[in-house]
C-alpha positions as CSV (number, residue, x, y, z in Angstrom):
1,M,-36.0,-1.9,11.8
2,K,-32.9,-3.2,13.4
3,K,-32.2,-5.2,10.3
4,G,-32.7,-2.1,8.1
5,I,-30.3,-0.1,10.0
6,L,-27.6,-2.8,10.3
7,A,-27.6,-3.1,6.6
8,I,-27.1,0.6,6.1
9,A,-24.1,0.5,8.4
10,G,-22.8,-2.8,6.7
11,L,-23.0,-1.3,3.2
12,A,-21.4,2.0,4.5
13,A,-18.2,0.2,6.2
14,I,-18.2,-2.1,2.5
15,A,-17.8,1.1,0.9
16,I,-15.2,2.8,3.1
17,I,-13.0,-0.7,2.6
18,A,-13.6,-0.5,-1.0
19,K,-12.5,3.2,-1.5
20,K,-9.4,2.6,0.7
21,A,-8.5,-0.3,-1.3
22,Q,-8.7,1.7,-4.6
23,K,-6.4,4.3,-2.9
24,R,-4.0,1.8,-2.1
25,K,-4.1,0.2,-5.5
26,A,-3.8,3.5,-7.1
27,F,-0.4,4.4,-4.9
28,V,1.2,1.0,-5.8
29,R,0.3,1.7,-9.5
30,G,1.9,5.3,-9.3
31,I,5.4,3.6,-7.6
32,F,5.5,0.8,-10.5
33,D,5.1,4.1,-13.2
34,E,7.7,6.1,-11.2
35,Y,10.3,3.2,-10.7
36,D,9.5,2.1,-14.3
37,V,8.6,-1.3,-13.0
38,K,7.4,-3.6,-16.5
39,E,6.4,-6.7,-14.8
40,R,3.7,-6.0,-12.3
41,T,4.3,-9.0,-9.9
42,P,6.2,-9.2,-6.6
43,F,9.0,-10.7,-8.5
44,G,9.0,-8.1,-10.9
45,F,9.1,-5.6,-8.3
46,A,11.8,-7.4,-6.5
47,D,13.9,-7.6,-9.5
48,R,13.6,-3.9,-10.0
49,I,14.7,-3.2,-6.3
50,R,17.5,-5.4,-6.7
51,T,18.8,-3.1,-9.6
52,M,18.0,0.2,-7.9
53,S,20.9,2.5,-6.4
54,D,21.0,3.0,-2.6
55,E,19.4,6.4,-3.1
56,D,16.7,5.4,-5.0
57,Y,15.6,2.3,-2.8
58,N,15.5,4.5,0.4
59,S,13.5,7.1,-1.5
60,L,11.0,4.2,-2.4
61,K,11.3,2.8,1.1
62,G,10.6,6.4,2.7
63,K,7.5,6.6,0.3
64,V,5.9,3.4,1.0
65,R,6.7,3.9,4.8
66,S,4.5,7.3,4.5
67,H,1.8,5.9,2.7
68,F,1.3,2.8,4.7
69,G,3.1,3.4,8.0
70,R,4.0,0.9,10.3
71,G,0.5,0.3,12.2
72,C,0.7,-3.6,11.8
73,C,4.1,-3.9,13.6
74,K,6.0,-2.6,16.8
75,P,8.8,0.1,16.0
76,R,12.3,-1.9,16.0
77,T,14.5,-1.1,18.8
78,A,17.6,-2.0,19.9
79,E,17.6,-4.7,22.8
């Protein structure tokens, strides 16, 4: 009985994780398309960032931060 409940809970957790991963992948694909990144690798993305204007780069940075946030790191403060 307990194993069945745990199995159902595990499957639900896996489904939630898969859904989040799919949303992140779609967001990144949209960023690549929007900023015309041809090579879909970290190096290709970095090359495209190097050629961006400051305005485009700040726009990209804002979109990525709003979507992914800074949950894994503490906010930077002046010490």
